[in-house]
N, C-alpha and C positions, 0 to 999 in steps of 0.2 A: 458350067459344069458345077454339080452339087458338091457340098463339102460338109465336113463335121464341124459345128459351130458351139461355143460355149456361151451360155447366158447366165449371169450371176445375179440372183434375186428372183424370188418368186412372188413379188408384189405386182401391182397393177402394170408397170412398165415391163417388167421381166416375163410376165405371163402372156402379154399381148405380143412381145417380141420373139418368144418362143414359138407360139402358134403361128405367126406370119412367117417366119422362116421355114417352119416345118411345112406350111402350106405351099411354099415355093420349092419344096423337094429336098430341103437340107435336112441332115440328121443333127438334132439337138440334144445337148446335155444340159439340161436345166438344173442349177444348183440352188437350193433353198435349205438355209442352216436350220430352220424350225422343223421339227420339235427338239432336235438334238441340242440346239443352242437358242436360247429365248432372247427377246429384245426389251421386255419390261413394258411393251405397250400392246402387244400382240396377245391374244387370249387362246388361239387356236392353232393347228398345223395347216390350215386350209390356204391355198394360194390366192392372191388377190384379197386377203381380208383387209377390211376398211377399218381402221383404228380410232378414227375422229368421227366427223359427221358422216351420216349415211346418205347425203346428198351430193348429187354431181353437178349442182348448180341449176340454174335456170335453163329450161328447154325452149323458151320463147325464141322464134327464128330470129328476131332482132336485138337479142341480148348477147354479150360477148361469149358466154359459155354455151348459149343455144347455136351460136354460128360454128363454134369449134366442134360441138356434139355433131353437127350436120356434116361437116368436113371428114370428120373421123368415120362417121357411118359410111359415107361416100367411097372412103378408102378399105372398107371392108373389115372393120374393127370386130374382133370377136367380143371383146369386152363390153362394147356399146351394146351389142346385141343381148348379152347376158344381162346387162343392167335394165333394159326395156323389159326383159322377161321376168325380172325380179322387182319391177317398179311397184312402189305403194303410193297411195294418194298424197300429193304435196303441193297441189295448186299449180302454180306456173313452173315448178321445179321438177327435175328427174331424182326422186330419192328411191332408194332400194331396201329391200329386206336384206340386210347385210349377209346373213347366214345363207340365205338362198343364193344370192349372187356369187359368194365365195364358193359355195357347193358346185354351182353350175361351171365356173370357171375351172375349178379343180378337176372335175369330171372330164371337160373338153381337153385339157392340157395332158392330164394323166393318161387319157385314152388315145391319145394320138400316136399312130404306129411309128411316127419318126422323131417322137420326143421321149427322152430317158430323164425321169425326174430323180435326182439324187439328193437325199437328206443329209447333206453334211455341209460345214463351213469350208468357205474357200478362204485362204488366208494370204494368197498373193494374186495379182493380176496376171492372167496368162498372157504372155508376150509372144509366144511362138505359134498360136492358133488363132483364128478368127474368133472374136469375142464381143459380147456386150456386157457391160457392167452396168446392172440396175439394182444395186444392192440397197438403194434407198436411204433415207435420212437417218436409220439407225444402222448403218454400215457396223460391222463388228470392229472392234478395236484393232485387231490384227491387220484385217484387209485395209481399213482406214490408214493405218500406219504405211502400208505398202504402197498405196495410192499416193501418200503424201510424199514418199521417196521418189515415185514415178514422176509426179507433176513437178516437184520442184517447188511447189507452192505451199504456203500456209494454208491449213484448212480454215474456213469460216464457219461459224456456228450460229444457230438461231434457236429460240425456244418455241416448242409446239405444246399445245394444251388440248385436253381432251373434255368434252362436254358431259355432264351427268346424263343418266337415262332414268326414267320414272315408269313405274307400273301404271298403266292408264286408269284402272279400276280404283287407284288410291287418289285420284284427282277428284277434288270437290267442285262439280260442275254446278253447283248453286253459286258459286263465285266465278268460276271459269266459264267460257262460252266457246263454241266451235265458229270459225269464220276465216275466210281468206281475204288478204288485203284487196280492197276494191271489188270484191266478189268475185275473184277469179276462181277457177277450178270447179269444185262441186259446191254450187252455190246453195243448195238445199241443207246440205250437213256441215259443209266447212272441212277443209283437209287439216287445219291448224287448231289445236287447243290454245285459247289465250287467256292468260292470267292478268286482268286489269289492275292498275295500281292508281289510287288517288294520290295527291301531291304528299300528304302526310305519310302514306305508306311507301312511296317512292324514297323520300328522303331518309326514313327510318332504315330502309333497305340499303341505301347508298352508305350511310354512317356505319352499318354493320360490315359491310365490304371493306371500307377503308380502315377499320380496326381489326381486321381479320388476321389471325396469324397463318402465314403460308409455310409450306413445307421447305425445309432449309435446303438450299442448293448444295450440290457437291463442289469439291473445289475446282474441279475444270469448268463447272457450270458458272461458278460465283465469277471467275476471272474474266467472263465475257458479258459485258453489259447490254449486249444488243438484244432487242426483241423484235421478232418479225411482225410487222405491222398487220399482216393479215390474219394473225391469230393471238391477238393479245388477250391475256387473261382478264377477266371481268374485273378483278380487284385492282389490277394496273390501270384499267379505264376508269375506274371509280375515283382513283387518286388523282388522276389529270383534271378533274373538276366536278363538282356536284352534279352538272347537268350533262355531262358526257355520255352517260349510258341511255338518257332520254333521247338524244339525237344520234344515237348508234344502234345497238342491238335491241334497245327497249323503245325504239320510237313507235308511237301509235297510229302513224299515218294510214289512211284508208280502213281503219277498223272503227266500229260502233258498237259499244258494250249494249247488248239487248236488256241487261238489267237495269240500266239508267237511261238508255236512248241517247246517249252522247259519247263522244270520243274520250277514251281514258286519258289520264295524264301521262302514263307510261304503260308498256304491256310486255310481258314475257310470253313468248311463243314456244309452243312444243309441237315437234313435228314427229309423225308416225315413223317408228324405226323397224317394224316387222310386218310382214303381210297380214297376220292375225290382227294387228291393231292392238296388241296387248302392252307394248313398249313405246314411250315416246321420249325423243331426246330434247333437251332444252337448247333451243336454237341460239347459236352465238355466245354460249356461257362456258367457254372453256376456262378452267381455273386451276391453281394450285393451292387453294385454302386447304388446310388440314380437314381430313375427312369428317370427324366429328363436328367441327365447326362449320363445314358445308352444309351438313344436315339442317343445322340450327338456323343458319342464315337463309337457306332456300325455302325453308318452311315458314319464313316471314312473308313470301310471296302469296297473295290470296289465291286460294285454290289448292295450294300445296301444303297446308298446315298439317296434314296427315300423311303426306306423300311417302311412298315406299320407293327408295331408290335402289335401282338395280345395279348401276354403276355410278361411282362418283368421279369427279373430274380429277386429272392428274397432268403435270407437265413433264416433259422430257426434252433434252437436247436434241436437235436435228442438225444434221450435217450436209453441207454442200460445197460443191467445187467452185473455184473461181472460174466459171465457165468461159467468159470473155477472152481469158487469156490461154484457154486450153483447148476449146473445142471450135469446131465450124459449124456452119448452119445445117449440115446433115446429121450432126450429133457425133461425128468422128473426132478423135483425139488427133490433134495436129502432127504430133510427132511419132505416131504409130499407124500405119496405113490401114490395118485391119482390126482396129481396137476403137469401139464405139462406147459411148456412155448414154443413159437413157432415165428418165424419171426424175424424181424429186431431188436427187443427187446432183442433177445438173443445174438447179435452181429453178426450175419450172415447177410453179405451185398449182395446186388443184388437181382432183382425181382425173379429170378428162385430159388436162395437159400433161399428166404423167402416161396416161394411156397413149396419147397422141405421139410422144417422143419415143415410146417404146416401138410403136408402129413403125415411125420414120426411121429410127435407127436399124431396125430390122430390114426394111425395104431397101435402104440405101447399102447395108452390108452384103445384102443377097445381090443387089445389082453389081457391086464391086467384084464379088466372087464370079459373077456370070461375064464379067468383061464389059458390062454396060455404064453409061455414064451416070453420075449421081443425079438424084432429083431433089431440087431445092424448091420448097413450096412458094408460090409468089408472096411477095411481101405485104400485098394487101388482102391476103387470106389471113385468118386469124391464128392458124398453124404457122404460117410463114413469118407473120409479124412477132409471134412469141418466140420462136426460134432464133430469128434474126436478134430480137432484143438481148436474150440470155447470151448470145455469142457475139454481140458486137458493142455492147455498152461500156462505159468507161470501167475497167477492171478494178480501179481503185474505190469506186463508189458502188459496185455491185451489190445488189440485193435480190432475193428471190422475186420472181413476178409470175402471176397469174393472168389468164386470158382477161382482156379489158379492152373497150374501144379506144383508149387513150393511146395505145402502142401501134394503132393502125396509122398509115400514112394519111395525110389530109385529103379531103375530097377536092376534086378539081373545082367545084363549085360550092361555094359557102352556103350552108342551109341552116337558118336561124331556128326553125322549127324542131325541136328536140326529137320528137317522134319520127318525122321526116328524114331527120339525119340519121338516126339509127337504122332506119329502113335502108337508106341508101348505102350505109356501110355493108349491111347485110348482102343485099343485091349485088354490090360490087364484088365482095368476097366470093359468093357463089359463082358468080359468072367467071371470075378469074380462076377459081379452082376447076370448074369444068373445062376451060379453055386449056389449062395446063395438063390436065389429064388426058385430054383429047389428043394433044401433041404427042404424048407418051405413049399411047396406046401400041404403037409399033414395037415398043420394047417390053411389052408384057408387064406394066407396072402394077396391075391388080388381076392376078390370076383368079378366074371364077367370079370375078365381079364385073357385072355389066353396068357400063355408063348409061344412066337413063336420063330422061328430061329432068330438069332441076324443078324440084317441088318446094317452093319457099315463098311465104307471104302471101 
């Protein structure tokens, strides 16, 4: 029996959840507080707006995000379809024109006959109706306080930072060059713009980062010393050691500078941010340096001496639940039968992970309302491993997690070769997902989605 369902949050998880529920016949009220109440990180009213990178990660089928992308597509994800329609060149990664992507999602969700989008803030968790809370890492203070009362747990906080965006025409291509690592993607032109640094240029840049003045944290942020390791600002990395950046976001592996004929000492990569190719974001360069200083420091990078910055970096606090103490592997809140959480607030990191948990929460809430058994993704799939990790790890040591091969169960047979091992993980995950979905077909797990032969590797 279909019912009215509430979804809180119009980000990646909430938009996917609302559409999945509506496709299964439920009437959905999707609450999004923007533009009535802003977050400090979003810049528009669009649903599923990407506020950090424009990349959904590697699309290669033997990479962690590639495996997860394939699984979510197999489950009939709307947002993955929109991402592919809004894709921009990015080598082996799935990157999107963020405005076109958000426009597509907004149009699909707003136009669905069973979805009502309400632009207002929800200040309390609905406890008397079926609901999915996907309010994201920038949950409003009032709702966050109510969730805290409901959970009985202290919230955990981590910092997130946004990368700068540069106008492509302002990049000096006499110093920079186009190329993909190891020649992947569009070999003739290259999807990435690379700014190479020689040792003296690199260490001058590092010294400037180490001495840079950062934006002062607010009181509630200053009290929390934790930085989420998946999104550490570049100035923090520089302070960990002079060579940290050269082995991190500025590593030069797989690249040859055509101006010199050799590999640079370090490199800054820029990735296309819009379909027209007018804007590029600085890959891995999240920062909290004061804006005027940012411009001066970033212009030390060869090729960016006269760069026009469309957006500068900023850092803000992100919030997530202590999921292992509160949620089960279906994303259901353990003490409330028809209450689910999804997205980054659950401690799942990465755009595709957020989409995936929104889909999973919607699928299981729908099944619960229909009187069907819950579906838990197999633990040797990337979706299953990710959900198992965030709901079963030690609550005392919990930190957000994104898709990676390290959370998958070990292979039955040890494989020393790295490439062969990745392929084995990918094949096992695909086979396991297909087998699980085939078993559930009689329960109509995926309406309008036809299970087809596996296409991988």
